[in-house]
C-alpha positions as CSV (number, residue, x, y, z in Angstrom):
1,X,-10.0,-11.2,-18.8
2,X,-9.2,-7.5,-17.7
3,X,-6.2,-5.5,-18.8
4,X,-5.9,-1.9,-17.4
5,X,-3.0,0.5,-17.3
6,X,-2.5,1.9,-14.2
7,X,-2.4,5.4,-15.3
8,X,-6.0,4.9,-16.5
9,X,-7.1,4.0,-12.8
10,X,-8.6,7.0,-10.7
11,X,-6.7,8.2,-7.6
12,X,-7.9,9.4,-4.4
13,X,-6.6,10.9,-1.4
14,X,-6.7,8.6,1.5
15,X,-8.4,10.3,4.2
16,X,-8.0,8.6,7.7
17,X,-6.5,9.8,11.0
18,X,-2.5,9.0,10.9
19,X,-2.3,9.0,7.2
20,X,0.1,11.9,5.6
21,X,0.4,12.2,1.9
22,X,-1.1,9.1,0.6
23,X,-3.3,8.0,-2.8
24,X,-4.9,5.0,-3.6
25,X,-5.8,3.5,-6.8
26,X,-7.8,-0.1,-7.2
27,X,-7.1,-1.3,-10.5
28,X,-8.6,-4.7,-10.2
29,X,-11.1,-5.5,-7.1
30,X,-14.9,-5.7,-6.1
31,X,-16.2,-3.5,-8.9
32,X,-14.5,-5.9,-11.7
33,X,-16.0,-9.0,-9.9
34,X,-12.6,-10.4,-9.0
35,X,-13.6,-13.6,-7.1
36,X,-10.9,-13.6,-4.3
37,X,-8.2,-10.7,-4.3
38,X,-8.2,-6.9,-4.8
39,X,-5.3,-5.2,-5.9
40,X,-4.6,-1.7,-4.5
41,X,-1.8,0.7,-5.6
42,X,-0.8,3.0,-3.0
43,X,1.6,6.2,-3.5
44,X,3.0,8.0,-0.5
45,X,4.3,11.5,-1.4
46,X,7.7,12.6,0.0
47,X,8.0,12.2,3.8
48,X,4.0,10.7,3.5
49,X,3.2,7.6,5.4
50,X,0.1,5.2,5.9
51,X,-1.4,5.1,9.5
52,X,0.7,2.6,12.0
53,X,-2.2,0.3,12.6
54,X,-3.3,-3.6,12.6
55,X,-6.0,-5.2,10.8
56,X,-7.6,-8.6,10.6
57,X,-6.1,-9.6,7.2
58,X,-3.1,-10.4,5.7
59,X,-1.6,-8.7,2.8
60,X,1.0,-9.0,0.4
61,X,3.3,-5.8,-1.0
62,X,5.4,-5.1,-3.7
63,X,7.5,-1.9,-4.0
64,X,7.0,-0.6,-7.7
65,X,9.2,2.6,-7.1
66,X,10.8,4.9,-4.5
67,X,12.1,3.7,-1.0
68,X,11.3,4.3,2.5
69,X,10.4,2.0,5.6
70,X,8.0,-0.7,6.7
71,X,7.6,-0.1,10.6
72,X,7.2,-3.1,12.7
73,X,4.9,-4.0,15.9
74,X,7.9,-2.8,18.0
75,X,8.5,0.2,16.1
76,X,11.6,-0.7,14.2
77,X,11.9,0.5,10.7
78,X,12.6,-2.1,8.0
79,X,14.3,-0.6,4.7
80,X,12.3,-1.2,1.6
81,X,13.0,-0.4,-1.9
82,X,11.9,-0.9,-5.5
83,X,11.5,-4.8,-6.0
84,X,11.1,-5.8,-2.7
85,X,7.8,-8.2,-1.6
86,X,6.7,-7.6,1.9
87,X,4.3,-9.9,3.7
88,X,2.0,-8.2,6.7
89,X,0.3,-10.9,8.8
90,X,-3.2,-10.5,10.3
91,X,-3.0,-8.4,13.5
92,X,0.7,-7.3,12.9
93,X,0.9,-3.7,13.4
94,X,2.8,-1.8,10.7
95,X,3.2,1.2,8.8
96,X,4.6,2.3,5.3
97,X,7.0,5.5,5.5
98,X,8.1,7.1,2.6
99,X,11.8,8.4,3.5
100,X,12.5,10.6,0.2
101,X,12.5,14.3,0.4
102,X,12.1,14.3,-3.4
103,X,10.2,11.0,-4.8
104,X,7.1,9.3,-4.4
105,X,7.2,5.7,-2.9
106,X,4.6,3.6,-4.7
107,X,3.6,0.0,-3.8
108,X,1.1,-2.5,-4.9
109,X,-0.9,-3.8,-1.9
110,X,-3.0,-7.1,-2.2
111,X,-5.8,-7.9,0.0
112,X,-8.9,-10.5,0.0
113,X,-11.5,-8.5,-1.7
114,X,-13.5,-8.3,1.4
115,X,-10.8,-5.8,2.8
116,X,-10.6,-3.7,-0.1
């Protein structure tokens, strides 16, 4: 059993093309020997965003705090806010955007551990 406060998990800036103001934490993942899933927490600073991208694995997201948009493969922006769950299917192009000029957008992203 593992119990880990998010406040004790190191945060690292996400350095990749198309990213602005994003940080990642991995409270439970491969390093802990999880058999199937990794849980990541992303923080997007005000006006921050993930890349507009697609990948081979699905992921389930839960919005912890803040608000913003989940952009779909047609470029449509779908509002997201605290308490929302989101499913992104394999190869579905997407992007998370923080629309706040003042507050972070924080969300959980659960993936198969191979795609941590």
